[in-house]
C-alpha positions as CSV (number, residue, x, y, z in Angstrom):
1,M,0.0,0.0,0.0
2,P,1.2,3.6,-0.5
3,T,3.3,4.9,2.4
4,S,0.8,7.8,2.9
5,D,-2.0,5.4,3.9
6,I,-2.9,5.1,7.6
7,V,-3.3,1.3,8.2
8,I,-3.9,0.2,11.8
9,L,-4.2,-3.3,13.3
10,A,-6.7,-3.2,16.2
11,I,-7.0,-5.8,19.0
12,E,-9.9,-6.2,21.4
13,S,-9.6,-8.6,24.4
14,S,-11.5,-6.9,27.3
15,C,-13.7,-9.8,28.3
16,D,-14.6,-13.0,26.5
17,E,-14.3,-12.0,22.8
18,T,-10.9,-12.1,21.0
19,S,-11.1,-9.8,18.1
20,A,-8.9,-8.2,15.4
21,A,-9.6,-5.7,12.7
22,I,-7.8,-3.7,10.0
23,I,-8.7,-0.1,9.3
24,A,-7.2,1.8,6.4
25,N,-7.7,5.6,6.0
26,G,-10.7,5.5,8.3
27,K,-12.5,2.5,6.6
28,V,-12.8,-0.7,8.5
29,L,-11.8,-3.5,6.1
30,N,-12.7,-6.5,8.3
31,N,-13.6,-7.4,11.8
32,Y,-12.9,-11.0,13.1
33,I,-14.2,-12.2,16.4
34,A,-13.4,-15.5,18.2
35,T,-16.1,-16.3,20.8
36,Q,-15.7,-18.3,23.9
37,S,-18.5,-20.9,24.6
38,V,-16.8,-22.4,27.6
39,H,-18.4,-19.9,29.9
40,E,-22.0,-21.0,29.2
41,I,-21.8,-24.0,31.6
42,Y,-20.7,-21.7,34.4
43,G,-23.5,-19.2,33.9
44,G,-21.1,-16.3,33.5
45,V,-17.6,-15.3,32.3
46,V,-14.8,-17.1,34.2
47,P,-11.8,-14.6,34.1
48,E,-9.0,-17.3,34.1
49,L,-10.7,-19.3,31.3
50,A,-11.2,-16.1,29.3
51,S,-7.5,-15.3,29.6
52,R,-6.4,-18.7,28.4
53,A,-8.8,-18.6,25.5
54,H,-7.4,-15.2,24.5
55,Q,-3.9,-16.7,24.4
56,Q,-5.1,-19.5,22.1
57,N,-7.1,-17.2,19.8
58,I,-5.1,-14.0,19.4
59,V,-2.5,-15.2,16.9
60,P,-5.0,-16.9,14.6
61,V,-7.4,-14.0,14.7
62,V,-4.8,-11.4,14.0
63,D,-3.3,-13.5,11.2
64,L,-6.8,-13.9,9.6
65,A,-7.5,-10.2,9.8
66,M,-4.2,-9.3,8.1
67,K,-4.3,-11.9,5.4
68,N,-8.0,-11.2,4.5
69,A,-7.2,-7.5,4.1
70,G,-4.1,-8.2,2.0
71,I,-2.0,-6.4,4.6
72,K,1.7,-7.2,5.3
73,K,3.4,-6.3,8.5
74,E,5.4,-3.6,6.8
75,D,2.1,-2.0,5.7
76,L,1.0,-1.2,9.2
77,S,1.2,2.4,10.5
78,A,0.3,1.5,14.1
79,I,-1.2,-1.1,16.4
80,A,-4.1,-0.4,18.7
81,F,-5.4,-2.3,21.7
82,T,-8.0,-2.1,24.4
83,R,-6.4,-0.8,27.5
84,G,-9.5,-0.9,29.6
85,P,-12.0,-1.2,31.2
86,G,-12.3,-5.0,31.4
87,L,-10.9,-8.1,33.0
88,L,-7.3,-7.7,34.0
89,G,-6.1,-11.0,32.7
90,A,-7.9,-10.7,29.4
91,L,-6.7,-7.1,28.9
92,L,-3.1,-8.2,29.5
93,V,-3.2,-10.7,26.7
94,G,-4.2,-8.1,24.1
95,A,-1.9,-5.4,25.5
96,S,1.1,-7.6,25.7
97,F,0.6,-8.9,22.1
98,A,0.1,-5.3,20.8
99,K,3.1,-3.9,22.6
100,S,5.4,-6.7,21.5
101,M,4.3,-6.5,17.8
102,A,4.6,-2.7,17.8
103,L,8.1,-2.9,19.4
104,A,9.2,-5.5,16.9
105,L,8.0,-3.5,13.9
106,G,9.1,-0.1,15.3
107,I,5.7,1.5,14.8
108,P,3.5,3.5,17.1
109,L,1.2,2.0,19.8
110,I,-2.3,3.3,20.5
111,E,-4.3,2.6,23.6
112,V,-8.1,2.7,23.3
113,N,-10.8,3.0,26.0
114,H,-13.3,0.2,25.4
115,M,-16.3,2.3,26.3
116,E,-15.3,5.2,24.1
117,A,-14.8,2.7,21.3
118,H,-18.4,1.5,21.7
119,I,-19.5,5.0,21.0
120,M,-17.0,5.3,18.0
121,A,-18.8,2.3,16.5
122,H,-21.3,4.8,15.1
123,F,-18.6,6.2,12.8
124,I,-17.9,2.8,11.1
125,E,-20.8,3.0,8.7
126,D,-23.3,5.6,7.4
127,P,-25.3,7.4,8.6
128,K,-23.1,9.0,11.2
129,P,-24.2,11.3,14.1
130,S,-23.0,14.9,14.2
131,F,-21.7,16.6,17.3
132,P,-22.8,17.1,20.0
133,F,-24.9,14.0,20.6
134,L,-26.0,11.9,23.5
135,C,-25.2,8.2,23.7
136,L,-26.8,5.6,26.0
137,T,-24.0,3.0,26.4
138,V,-25.3,-0.2,27.9
139,S,-23.5,-3.5,28.4
140,G,-22.9,-6.3,30.9
141,G,-20.5,-4.2,32.9
142,H,-21.5,-0.6,32.2
143,T,-24.6,1.7,32.0
144,Q,-23.7,5.2,31.0
145,I,-25.2,8.4,29.5
146,V,-22.4,10.1,27.6
147,L,-22.3,13.6,26.1
148,V,-20.2,13.3,22.9
149,E,-18.7,16.6,21.8
150,D,-16.1,15.3,19.4
151,H,-14.4,12.0,18.4
152,L,-11.9,12.4,21.3
153,K,-14.0,14.5,23.7
154,M,-16.6,12.7,25.7
155,Q,-18.2,13.3,29.1
156,V,-20.1,10.8,31.3
157,I,-23.1,12.7,32.7
158,G,-24.8,9.7,34.3
159,E,-24.0,6.1,35.1
160,T,-25.0,3.2,37.3
161,R,-24.1,3.4,41.0
162,D,-24.0,-0.4,41.3
163,D,-25.0,-3.1,38.8
164,A,-25.1,-2.6,35.0
165,V,-28.4,-3.1,33.1
166,G,-26.8,-6.0,31.2
167,E,-26.1,-7.8,34.5
168,A,-29.7,-7.2,35.5
169,F,-30.8,-9.0,32.3
170,D,-28.4,-11.9,32.8
171,K,-29.1,-12.4,36.5
172,S,-32.9,-12.3,35.9
173,A,-32.4,-14.9,33.2
174,K,-30.4,-17.0,35.6
175,I,-33.1,-16.9,38.2
176,L,-35.6,-18.0,35.6
177,G,-33.3,-20.9,34.6
178,L,-32.7,-19.6,31.1
179,G,-28.9,-20.0,31.1
180,Y,-26.1,-17.6,30.0
181,P,-26.0,-15.2,28.2
182,G,-29.5,-14.4,29.4
183,G,-30.2,-11.0,27.9
184,P,-30.8,-12.3,24.3
185,K,-33.0,-15.1,25.7
186,I,-35.2,-12.7,27.7
187,D,-35.5,-10.5,24.6
188,K,-36.6,-13.4,22.5
189,L,-39.2,-14.7,25.0
190,A,-40.5,-11.2,25.7
191,K,-41.7,-10.7,22.2
192,D,-44.6,-13.0,22.9
193,G,-45.4,-11.7,26.3
194,N,-47.5,-8.9,28.0
195,P,-45.0,-6.2,29.2
196,T,-47.5,-4.8,31.7
197,R,-48.7,-8.1,33.3
198,F,-46.3,-7.8,36.3
199,N,-45.0,-4.7,37.9
200,F,-41.5,-4.3,39.3
201,P,-40.3,-1.4,41.4
202,E,-38.0,1.0,39.6
203,T,-35.2,2.7,41.6
204,E,-35.0,6.5,41.4
205,M,-31.5,8.0,41.7
206,P,-30.2,11.6,41.8
207,G,-29.4,13.4,38.6
208,F,-28.9,11.1,35.6
209,D,-27.5,8.1,37.5
210,Y,-29.0,4.6,37.7
211,S,-29.3,1.7,40.1
212,F,-30.2,-1.8,39.1
213,S,-29.4,-3.8,42.2
214,G,-32.9,-3.2,43.8
215,I,-34.9,-4.4,40.8
216,K,-32.8,-7.6,40.7
217,T,-33.7,-8.3,44.3
218,A,-37.4,-7.5,43.7
219,I,-37.5,-9.9,40.8
220,L,-35.9,-12.7,42.9
221,Y,-38.4,-12.2,45.8
222,F,-41.4,-11.9,43.4
223,L,-40.6,-15.2,41.8
224,R,-39.8,-16.9,45.1
225,D,-43.2,-15.9,46.5
226,E,-45.1,-16.9,43.3
227,V,-43.4,-20.3,43.0
228,K,-44.4,-21.0,46.6
229,K,-48.0,-20.6,45.6
230,D,-47.7,-22.4,42.3
231,P,-44.5,-24.5,41.5
232,D,-45.3,-24.2,37.8
233,F,-45.7,-20.4,37.9
234,V,-42.6,-19.6,35.9
235,E,-43.3,-22.2,33.2
236,K,-46.9,-21.0,32.8
237,N,-46.1,-17.3,32.7
238,L,-42.5,-17.2,31.2
239,N,-43.3,-14.9,28.3
240,D,-45.2,-12.4,30.4
241,I,-42.5,-12.5,33.1
242,T,-39.7,-11.8,30.7
243,A,-41.7,-9.2,28.9
244,S,-42.4,-7.4,32.2
245,I,-38.8,-7.6,33.3
246,Q,-37.6,-6.2,30.0
247,H,-40.2,-3.4,30.1
248,A,-39.2,-2.3,33.6
249,L,-35.5,-2.2,32.8
250,I,-36.0,-0.4,29.5
251,N,-38.3,2.1,31.1
252,M,-35.7,2.9,33.8
253,L,-33.1,3.4,31.1
254,L,-35.1,5.6,28.8
255,Q,-36.9,7.9,31.3
256,K,-33.5,9.1,32.6
257,F,-32.0,9.3,29.1
258,R,-34.9,11.5,28.0
259,K,-34.3,13.9,30.9
260,A,-30.7,14.1,30.0
261,A,-31.4,14.8,26.3
262,R,-33.9,17.5,27.2
263,K,-31.5,19.2,29.6
264,H,-28.6,19.3,27.2
265,K,-30.9,20.2,24.3
266,V,-29.6,17.5,21.9
267,K,-31.6,16.3,18.9
268,E,-29.3,13.4,17.9
269,V,-29.1,10.4,20.2
270,A,-27.3,7.1,20.0
271,L,-27.3,3.6,21.5
272,A,-24.1,1.6,22.0
273,G,-22.8,-1.5,23.8
274,G,-23.9,-5.1,23.9
275,V,-27.4,-4.5,25.3
276,S,-28.1,-2.1,22.3
277,A,-28.7,-5.3,20.4
278,N,-31.9,-5.8,22.4
279,S,-34.9,-5.4,20.1
280,G,-37.1,-4.1,22.9
281,L,-34.7,-1.3,23.7
282,R,-34.2,-0.4,20.1
283,N,-37.9,-0.2,19.4
284,A,-38.6,1.8,22.6
285,L,-35.9,4.3,21.8
286,T,-37.2,4.6,18.2
287,E,-40.7,5.3,19.5
288,M,-39.4,7.9,22.1
289,A,-37.3,9.5,19.4
290,A,-40.3,10.0,17.2
291,K,-42.2,11.8,20.0
292,E,-39.2,13.9,21.1
293,G,-38.1,14.8,17.5
294,W,-34.7,13.1,17.8
295,Q,-32.6,11.5,15.1
296,T,-31.5,8.1,16.3
297,F,-28.3,6.2,15.6
298,I,-27.7,2.5,16.4
299,P,-24.7,0.5,15.1
300,A,-25.1,-2.7,13.0
301,F,-25.4,-5.8,15.2
302,E,-21.8,-6.9,14.6
303,Y,-20.6,-3.6,16.1
304,C,-22.8,-3.6,19.2
305,T,-21.1,-6.5,21.0
306,D,-17.3,-6.4,21.8
307,N,-15.3,-6.2,18.6
308,A,-12.1,-4.8,17.2
309,G,-13.8,-2.8,14.5
310,M,-14.8,-0.2,17.0
311,I,-11.3,-0.2,18.6
312,A,-9.9,0.4,15.1
313,M,-12.2,3.4,14.5
314,A,-11.3,5.0,17.8
315,A,-7.6,4.4,17.0
316,H,-7.9,6.1,13.6
317,Y,-8.9,9.4,15.2
318,K,-6.2,9.0,17.9
319,F,-3.6,8.4,15.2
320,L,-4.7,11.7,13.5
321,A,-4.3,13.5,16.8
322,N,-0.9,11.9,17.4
323,E,-2.1,10.3,20.6
324,F,0.4,7.4,21.0
325,V,1.7,5.6,24.1
326,G,5.0,4.1,25.0
327,Q,6.0,0.6,26.0
328,E,5.5,1.4,29.7
329,V,1.7,1.4,29.2
330,S,-0.2,-1.3,31.1
331,A,-3.8,-2.6,31.3
332,L,-6.2,-0.5,33.2
333,P,-9.3,-2.6,34.3
334,R,-11.2,0.4,35.7
335,M,-10.3,2.9,32.9
336,K,-12.7,5.8,32.8
337,I,-14.1,7.7,29.8
338,G,-12.3,11.1,29.3
339,I,-9.2,10.1,31.4
340,K,-6.1,10.4,29.3
């Protein structure tokens, strides 16, 4: 490729997905993801098993991304990796690989914040939002309302004080015996249920913050009491139960999000993170946007879950701003948005 081209290899390894992508001059050429099914039998991600799987997957995934794009090592302008937030062991695999390869090739190294990258997924394909816009970032580990002023300037104006909404979905599914990951299973069952059949208490927090620990406890106690009366309660009412749980969680998310959008007077809103793949949330946000006069942006499904394509897009803009790091950089499991 011409020497003037900006070609970046991006690596994502924050949790249980090993992913690599190539971006050239701001266009994501590919996005390969190796999933880890080993966690399903444990009902959640086991950090040590995730780290081992990353070690097994990272070389084949990177090799596949480069060969598919027709990129040679000498074509690379930089290597990007997820520094955090995430599981320490998992992050270390990606960070160590990226640092070693960048050092060997004598090219720059770019650190990327995983949560900022979820937001940058909106710039992979058209249409793209314009600044400023408000993004609701929802995943298994995070729930945040982010004011996005530029590609590299973001401010968290609201977040969960305890559990993330993705965890509330997964724990509810576990209580119902649906297995892991539970969010997609609740979403599927909820489509055939009555969302107002059962009412669950919604926690109110100051400002634009959230709390999802209380509703998880309420769901547990509700099911415990109903099963005492009728051992077959869950089986008989599964669709209505899942629909009601999903309705309550989505309502909590969007009521606070609407307040934030109104206060900051934004007319463009976005959805990001693994839970943004939830059809109920997508539909509810679309309906709210129609009433509020918002323009809504939601990434393609492959860019909602953890992937290197979004890491690559964030890295592209950091490359343009000459935001590189040295070999002393280390994984940062609790990395925050906006912290350089």
